[in-house]
N, C-alpha and C positions, 0 to 999 in steps of 0.2 A: 373111298371106306380105304383105310389104311390097311384091316386085317385082310384084305386080300390082294394088297400091293405089294405087301413083304412075302419073298419067297417062304415056304414049309421052313426049311432048314434053318434061315436065319430068324423066325419067331422060335423053333426048337431051343436055338442057341441061347438066346435072350431070355428066356422060362427055364431054360437049364441052370442059365448064370444066377439068377433069380431065387432058385429054390433052394439055397443054402444061407443058415443063417451069417456064416461068415464072411459071404461073397455080398452080400447083403451091406453087410456092415463095412466093408472095404468100399465099396462104391459111396454108401453115408460119408466116409469118412474124405474122397476124396471129391466129393461136391463139394464140401467145405474148403477144403484145399489141398495141392500136392502134397504129396507125400513120399520118400525114398519106400524102396520094398521093406528095408532095414528096420524104419521106422515104424511101417505098419505091424511087421512082425513081433513088433516089442509088445504090442496089445495084444494078442493072442497067445494060450498056450499050447502053441504049437510049434512043431520045427519052422525054420525059416521058409525048406523045401516046402514044405506043404502052404506057407503063404504062398510063397513064388507061383506054386500049379494052380491056386486059387485066384492067384493076378491072370495069368495063363488063360484060364477057361474067361472072364469076364473078358481080357484084351480079345481073346477069341468071338466071342459075342460082341466087341465092339462098344461094351458100356465103360472102356477105361482104354486110356491111352499111359503107353509106357515109352519113355524115350531115354537116353544114357544121356547124363552129366557126367562127366569126370567118372569117378569107380562106382557111381551109384545109381540103379535103375528108376527115375522120378514115374510114379505114377500119379494121373488125374483122370477123372470120370468125363466119360464122352456127353454133351449134357444133350445133343442131339439123340443118341440111341436112349439115355434115359424115358427122353422125349417121347418115342416110337412105344416104348413099354408103357407109358402112360394113356396112350393114345389107344395102343392097342386093348387094354385094360378097361378104359373107356366104351370103346368101341362092343365087345363082351357083356359090359351092363347094359348099355344099349339094348345089347339083342336080347337079355332077360327081363327087363324092362319090360319090354314091348311084349313076349310071353306071358308075364303076368298080367301087364292092361287087356292082353286077347281074354286069358283066362276070368278075368274080372267081366269083362262084355261078355260072354258067354251064361256065366253063372246068372249074370244078371236078366238076360233074358231066358234064361230057362225059372226064373224067377216070377215073371211078367209072366210066361206063359201059362204057370200054375192057377 
């Protein structure tokens, strides 16, 4: 189970990074293709520095990787980290499905006893 394999700090960083709509949008854009920080900043009505901060949060969560090419910082998604987030969400979903199944079983047992 991935939920238990990842350190809490790593899980916290993943979900903190994905909790913001701008950061989720940056992840989507960088999954589709590499972008410079300047090109990403052109999509948002915020300062270049603010976009850099969003990219830094994503980088700390390992959701994106940044590399310097000439004068530009190129950002691309880290598909492994995105996959970890997907696995975590699937595992949480499975936990909830098991709980719902158990509640359904309990209600069925009570109905049979009446």
